[in-house]
C-alpha positions as CSV (number, residue, x, y, z in Angstrom):
1,M,-19.2,5.1,-8.8
2,K,-19.3,2.2,-6.4
3,I,-16.7,2.2,-3.6
4,P,-15.2,-1.2,-3.0
5,K,-15.6,-2.8,0.4
6,L,-12.0,-3.3,1.6
7,K,-10.3,-3.3,4.9
8,R,-9.7,0.4,5.8
9,I,-6.5,1.6,7.3
10,K,-6.8,5.0,8.8
11,I,-3.6,7.1,8.9
12,S,-2.9,10.6,9.9
13,T,0.8,10.8,9.1
14,E,3.1,9.5,6.4
15,Q,5.1,7.7,9.1
16,E,2.0,5.8,10.2
17,L,1.6,4.6,6.7
18,R,5.3,3.6,6.5
19,N,5.0,1.7,9.8
20,W,1.8,-0.1,8.6
21,L,3.4,-1.1,5.3
22,V,6.5,-2.6,7.0
23,K,4.3,-4.6,9.4
24,N,2.1,-5.8,6.6
25,S,4.8,-6.4,3.9
26,T,3.5,-9.9,3.2
27,N,-0.2,-8.9,2.9
28,Q,-1.5,-9.9,-0.5
29,Q,-5.0,-8.4,-0.1
30,A,-6.0,-5.0,-1.4
31,V,-6.7,-2.4,1.3
32,M,-8.1,1.1,1.4
33,I,-5.7,3.7,3.0
34,V,-7.9,6.5,4.5
35,T,-6.6,10.0,5.0
36,A,-8.1,13.4,5.8
37,N,-8.6,15.4,2.5
38,K,-8.1,19.0,3.6
39,K,-4.5,20.4,3.6
40,S,-5.4,22.6,6.5
41,H,-6.4,19.5,8.6
42,D,-3.6,18.5,11.0
43,K,-4.1,14.8,10.0
44,H,-3.8,15.4,6.2
45,V,-1.5,13.2,4.1
46,S,-1.6,14.2,0.5
47,S,-2.5,11.8,-2.3
48,E,1.0,12.3,-3.7
49,Q,2.6,11.3,-0.4
50,V,0.4,8.2,-0.2
51,R,1.3,7.1,-3.7
52,D,5.0,7.8,-3.3
53,T,5.2,5.9,0.0
54,L,3.2,3.0,-1.4
55,S,5.5,2.8,-4.4
56,E,8.7,3.0,-2.2
57,N,7.4,0.0,-0.2
58,G,6.4,-2.3,-3.1
59,W,2.8,-1.4,-3.2
60,T,0.7,0.3,-5.9
61,A,-2.0,2.9,-5.5
62,R,-5.1,2.4,-7.6
63,Q,-8.3,4.4,-7.6
64,S,-9.0,7.0,-5.0
65,Y,-12.5,7.8,-3.6
66,T,-14.0,10.6,-1.5
67,L,-15.4,9.1,1.7
68,D,-17.9,10.9,4.0
69,G,-17.0,14.3,2.6
70,N,-13.7,14.9,4.5
71,L,-11.9,11.6,4.0
72,V,-10.1,10.1,1.0
73,G,-9.7,6.4,0.5
74,H,-6.8,5.2,-1.7
75,V,-7.1,1.6,-2.9
76,A,-3.7,0.0,-2.5
77,S,-2.4,-3.5,-3.3
78,H,1.0,-5.2,-3.0
79,I,2.9,-5.5,-6.3
């Protein structure tokens, strides 16, 4: 599976994602939201949290990808 080359937004908390979404509410380009994938990792944001937060802010989550073994990239676009 080929991973799309999109602007990557690295977040370590759900609040960081919320802040980024508010600042970029007019962004019409798809981006990749990157999170740590291990629940024990202090910077982990679950896929469910990412999807819910995106949805609450007028974005949609698309495909997710494993990146570099310990990161997950969530493709997101504005609705």
